C-alpha positions in Angstrom: -9.0 -12.3 -7.4 -10.3 -15.4 -5.7 -13.0 -15.0 -3.0 -10.4 -16.3 -0.5 -8.0 -13.4 -1.3 -10.8 -10.9 -1.8 -11.7 -11.1 1.9 -8.0 -10.4 2.8 -7.9 -7.3 0.5 -11.4 -5.9 0.3 -10.2 -2.6 -1.2 -8.6 -4.3 -4.2 -11.5 -5.3 -6.4 -13.9 -2.9 -8.1 -17.5 -3.0 -7.1 -18.3 -5.6 -9.7 -15.5 -7.9 -8.4 -13.1 -7.2 -11.3 -9.7 -5.6 -11.0 -6.5 -4.8 -12.8 -4.2 -7.4 -11.2 -0.5 -7.3 -12.0 2.0 -10.0 -11.3 5.7 -9.9 -11.0 8.4 -12.2 -12.3 11.0 -13.7 -9.9 13.7 -11.1 -10.5 15.6 -11.3 -7.2 16.7 -7.6 -7.6 13.2 -6.3 -7.8 12.6 -3.9 -4.8 8.8 -4.2 -5.4 9.0 -8.1 -5.3 11.0 -7.8 -2.0 8.3 -5.4 -0.6 5.5 -7.8 -1.5 7.4 -10.9 -0.1 8.2 -9.1 3.2 4.6 -8.0 3.5 3.4 -11.6 2.8 5.8 -12.9 5.5 4.5 -10.5 8.1 0.8 -10.7 7.2 0.2 -13.9 5.3 -1.3 -11.9 2.4 1.0 -11.6 -0.7 -0.8 -8.6 -2.0 0.1 -4.9 -2.1 -2.6 -2.5 -3.2 -1.2 0.1 -5.7 -3.6 2.9 -6.2 -3.5 6.6 -7.2 -1.8 8.4 -4.4 -3.6 11.6 -3.7 -6.4 13.2 -1.8 -8.6 15.5 -3.9 -5.6 16.8 -5.8 -3.4 15.7 -8.7 -1.5 12.4 -8.3 1.6 12.6 -6.1 4.7 12.9 -8.2 7.5 13.6 -5.7 8.7 12.6 -2.2 7.8 16.0 -0.9 4.2 15.7 -2.2 4.0 12.2 -0.7 5.0 13.4 2.7 2.7 16.4 2.5 -0.3 14.0 1.6 0.7 11.7 4.4 0.8 14.4 7.1 -2.6 15.8 5.9 -4.4 12.5 5.9 -5.0 9.6 8.3 -2.6 7.2 6.5 -0.8 4.7 8.7 2.4 4.7 6.8 4.1 5.7 3.6 7.3 4.5 2.0 9.4 7.2 0.4 12.3 5.8 -1.6 13.9 3.5 0.9 12.4 5.1 4.0 9.3 3.9 5.9 7.5 6.7 7.7 4.8 5.5 10.2 2.4 7.3 12.4 2.9 6.8 16.1 -0.1 5.2 17.8 -2.2 7.7 19.8 -2.6 6.6 23.4 -6.1 6.6 24.8 -6.7 9.2 27.6 -6.9 7.7 31.0 
């Protein structure tokens, strides 16, 4: 990952600056490619971090486990199959 992109995605590289980068072909039917393209359009960063999805437990393996982990943690959003689940912003007390 170049230093330019590293600043946009600081959680991506390992401590020593290396990483397991994966690239995608231009398959127009790829849901993952569409996700990355849409994210890039909205943010200017064509990177999606794919990491082990869990919190002090075995890796999530089902939609039910993904939602359980989402509701127990401070994640902003999770995509389960074709559905985006987002936290509502908490309004500051007046």
